Each structure stands twice: as C-alpha cells, then as structure tokens.
N, C-alpha and C positions, 0 to 999 in steps of 0.2 A: 677291226677298226673300220669305221665308215669314212667317207670323204666329206670335205667341207668346201664350199664355194661362196663367192659373193654374188648375190642375185639382184641387188639394186643399190643405187647411190643417190644421195641428195646433198645439197649444200646451201649455205646462206651467208650473206655478208651484210653489214650495216649499210644504210643509205648514204651516210655522209662520206664523201670522197675528198681526200686532201691530196693535192698534187704537189710536185716538188717546188713550184713557184711559191705556193703558200707556205711551205716549210721554210723557204729561204727568207720569209718575212719575220721568222721568230729566231732563227739561228743563222750564223754566217755560212752560207752554202749557196749552191746554184743547181738548177736542173741539170746542166751539163756535168757538173761534178758528181752528183748523185748517180746519174745514169751510167757514166763511164766507169764508176767504181762498183756499182751494185746491180745495174740493170733495172732498177725500180723507177717507175715514173709517177705512180700514185699509190695510195693505200686507202682502205676503208676503216673508219673509226666509229666505235659505238659511243654515242653521246647522248642518248635519250635518258630522261630522268627515270631512275629505278630500273633501268635495263641492265642485264648482266649476261654472262656466258650462257645461262640457262635459256634465254630467249633465242639466241642464235642456234643453240643445240636443238631446241624444240623445232624450229623452222626446218633445219636440215633433216631432222629425224622424220618429220611428217612428209617431207618430199620423198624420202627413201621408202617410207611405208606406202605412200600412194603409188609410187613407181612399181612396187611389188604387188599392188592390190592386196595388201595385208592388213588385217585388223590388229591394232596394238595389243589386244588381248592374246594374240598368238605368239608374242615375244616372250621368250623364257628368261633372257638375261640381257641387261644393258651395261655396257662398259663405256664410261666416259673418260677419255684421255684429255686431261687439261692440267695446266699449271697455274690457271687463274680462276679458281672456283669463286663463287660468291659467298661461300661458307667454307671455312677451313675443315669442317667435318665432311665436306664433299657436296657435290651438286648433282650427282647421278640420280639420287632419289627424287630430287625436284623435277628432273626431266621425266622420270618414270610417272610421276603424278600428273604432270602437265600434258603428256601425250595419251594418258589413260591406259597405261600398260600395267594394270594392277597385279597381274599374275607374274610379273618379271622380278627377278632379283636385280639389284642395281648397285654398282660401286664405281668409284673413280680409280684411275691409275695416274701417277705423276711421273712422266719420263720426258717432259718438255717436247722438243722437236722430234724425238723418236717415238712419241706416245702412240701415234696411230699404227706404226709398225708393231709395237708391242701389243696393241689391242687386237690386231689381226691374228698374231701368233697365239695370244691367250684364248681368244674365241675359238680358234681352230682346235686347240687342245680339248676344250670342253665339248666340242662337237664330235671330234674324232674318237673320244673315249666313251661317247654315248650319253653324256650327262644332259646335254641340251640339244634342241633341234633348231631353233631360230634365235639368233643373237643379233642385237642392235649394237653396233660399235660406232662411237662418235669421237672425232677429234675437234676440239673447240678451244679457242683461246681469245682473250681480250687483254693482251699485254699492254695496250695503250693506257690502261689504268695503273701500270707499274713502270711507266716510262718517265724519265726526267726530260721534259720537253725543252729544256735549255741545254741538253747534252747532245751535241751534233753527232757524236759517235753512235748513238743508239736511236734517237728520235726519227732519223731518216729511214730506218730499216723496217720497223714493225707495223703490222696492221692487224685488224681483228677479223675473225671469220669462224665458220664451222663447216664440217663435212661429216656425213654419216653414211654407213653402209649396213646392209642386212646380210648376214652370213647364215647359210642354211646347210643342214645335213643333206648328203646326197649319196648315191651309190659310189663305191670306191673308184669305179672306172671314170666317173665324172668329177673326181676330185680336182679342185682348182688351186689348192695351196700346195705347191710343189716342194718347198723347203724354206728354211730360215737360218739366220746366223745372227747372234746378239752379243753385244759387248758393253762393258762399263769400265771406266777408269776414274775412280773417285779421288785419286790423288790430284786431279786437275779440276776439281769441282769449282774452284774459285775463278776459273777463267770465264765462266758465264753463270751468273747467279743473281738471285734476289735474296739477300741475306737478312737474317733477323739480328738486330743490334739491341743489346740491353742498355738501359740507362745506367749511369755510374752510381746514381744514388739509390740506396735500398729503400724499400717501401715500409714505412713506419717501424714499429717495434719488432715486427716479424723478420725484418732484414731480408725481404724478398726483392729480387731484381726483376723488373719488367721492362719491356721495350717495344719495338715495332719493326716491321719489315721495311727495308730500304728500297730505293729504286733499282731497277735492273742495271747490272753492270756487266761489261763484256770486254775482254781483251781480243779485239778483232783479228790481229795478226796471228795469235796463237790458235784461235778457233779456225781460221782459214787453213793453217798448216795441218792442224788435226784432221780437218775434213778431207783435204785432198790426199792425205796419206792413208788414213784409216778406212775411208769409205770404199775406195777401189779394192783394197785388200779384203774387206768384208764381202763384197760382191763376188770376187774371184773364189773365195773359200766356199760361199754358198753355192755357186754354180758348179764348182767341182764336186760338191757333196751329192748333187743330183745328176751328175754326168752331163752337164750342159756347158756350152762355151759362150763367150760374148757374141759370137756370130749367130747364135740361136735366138738372140733377144730381138723382139719386135719394138719394144718401147723401154726407155729408161726414165723412171719417175723418181726423182730425188726430192728431198725436203727443199722447199723453195727459199733458200737463204740468201744466195748471191749468185748472179749470173756467171761470174768467173769460176766459182766452185763447180757449178753444173758442167761447164765446158771442160774444166780441168779434169774432173772425174771421168767424163766421157772419153777424153783424149787418152788418159792413162789406161783405159780399157779397150782402146781402138774401136770405139762405137761412134758412128757418124752423128753429128749434131742434129741431123734431121730426125733422129729417133728420140731426142730429148723432149719430154712433155714439160712445158713451162708456161705459167701464167704470172710469174713473178712481177712483171712490169706493171700489172694492174692492181696487185694486192699486197706486195711486199712480203715480208716474212710473217706468216700467220701461225707460226709454231706448230702445234699438233694438228691444226686445221689444214696446213698447206698441202699435204699429200692427197687427202680425199677431195679437197676443193679443186685441185688440178686434175684429178682423175675424173671427177664429175664433168668438168668442162670438156675434157678429151672425149668422153663418151657422147656428150650432147652434140659435139661437132663431127661425130661419126669417124673419128680417127681410129678408134679401137674396134676390132671385129672379133668374132668368135674364134677361139683357139689361139689368139695372140698371146705371146709370152711377155709378161711385164715384170721387170726387175724394179722393186720398190726399196728405197733406202732412206732411213731417217738418221739424223745426227744432231747433237746439240748438248744442252746443259746436262751435267752429271759428272763427267762427260759420258754420254751414252751414244751408241750407234748400233745400227742393225739393218739387216736386209731380209726381205721376204720375196720369194719368186712365185708369181701366180700365173695361171693360165686362165684367160677370160672365157667363161663358159656360157654366157648369155647371148 
C-alpha cells in the first residue's frame, strides 16, 4: 500500500456578508445574544441569480489546483461532499465539467457536517489501494437555501461556503493520513434534518403521493449534548489506534458549529484553546465546507507548518461523526 497526503487547499465564500445586527432586524435577537451563545458574528450568503453550490465548489477547486500547479486533466477522481446540491442526482459532475477535469470520475457524498472528513477517508482508501493518484475533494454547502429565515433557532447559525483539497499518492514514508474513526447513529436522525413531507392528497387516479422538502430543523440542545460527548470519544479512540496522545497534537480542527462546542471538546481532551483552529465568528456553520475553509485560512496565515499533527473531527446530521488525524507534509 502507498501513502496519501494533502498537497494543496483552496476555499471560496460568497460576497454577501450578513452580520448579527442585520439578522436582528428579521428575528427577535441581538448581536450580544448570538455571540454569547454561538461565537458567530457574521456569515456569508449566496444570493446571486442562478448561483449554486457548484459555483462555490468551482472557485475553491480552481484555487486548490492553482496552488498545486496542477492541470485539471491530471485529476483522476472528484468527491463532492454536500447536503445542498443544485440537482438531487448530484452536483459533482457539474463541477467536473466546469473545471475541465474530463478524465475524472465524479460523485457526491452526503454526510452533512461530517462530509469533508468522510471525503478525506474515502479518497485516502482509493489512493492507498492504488486505484487513483490525484483526487480532488470538496466540501461545499449553501444551507441558506434551506433555512426558514423566520426561525431564530436556525437562521442565526448557518452560512454558505466551499473548501477544496487535492490529495495525492506518495511514498509510504511520506504518508500524511495517519488514521481515522467514523460513526453513525441513525436513531437520532430527526434531531437535525431537512425532511421530505408528502402531501395528504394523492395524485389523480394513480393514487400517487408527492410532496416537497421542508426547511432545516434542529434540536439544538440534543445536538450540543451529542457533540460534546461523542466527538472527544471519537478523537481518543482514533489517537489510541495510532498510538498517539492528545499531547502529541499541534492543532485541533473541529467542524465549526458553535464556539462552546469547540472549547468543550478541547477541555475534555485537555487540549489548550490556543491549539483550536477556528474562523466560526466570520462564517458561521458552513456544514461540509467548514473544515476545509478553516484549514485553508490557517495555512494562509502560516499557523500550520510541515510535520504538524492535526486532529480533524466532523459531526452533525445523520447523526454522523468522525475523526481523521493527518500530518501536514507540505
């Protein structure tokens, strides 16, 4: 088996920035209330006519390709992690066409806020078993299109964005994907969901029932309890499996859901808050985009250096959660 590593990152966010003061004009809330409970100060929202998750994914992907000095035709596989495609059949193929990666296979995965972690793990398996050499993974979501903007519980939380990474085969000694741990608990899927609701009236003589998807709904207290209990356990299990401890970690990169969750997970692992990578205050919860978006910013600010060990954990709808430990090799 050969090694796999991330060789470049890119990200993209919409131009429109909506701060908490503007949110307070449409629902009963305030900047102080939102910041104290979530850590979020503003978020980016996609509002252009005919714009979709594909546009953000394209921009992030092109930045990652440019950073790697790679021609799109060198990409063997594209994995798009999203819960908000512009086509229920998937959006990865549209990204493939838009970036000009005609030789690449392309497919979507849906794992909500854990999506980018699963994309890393899936790509690493394809690389390590020798199937592909260069894989473009993308985490992108535009959940603003699925938000009830009169619902204070959810409209304050979410933003839109995309992040992309190029993973490449390498010699085993240069492997940057050290280990992973994944979980799902489908019995609690209703705690965070965008459900499909059928109409009560059947369709004509065929008696077919049709309906539509509802707005995003979330049980905030249950999701918080789930995250602060399951995520630290996942990280510990993953670290144990590769014979590392929390003291070996240089950086903790969690899905950017809530500042209190980030600090609580770090506290339970006895990891200093200065090791937390976070840009939540600027973008809110961008679902599958949050991890690569934060990773890209950390790299651009020169926080992360070669050989740093980064623990990455995603958690959210499904309910799904998972951890991947990487060593930065660039």
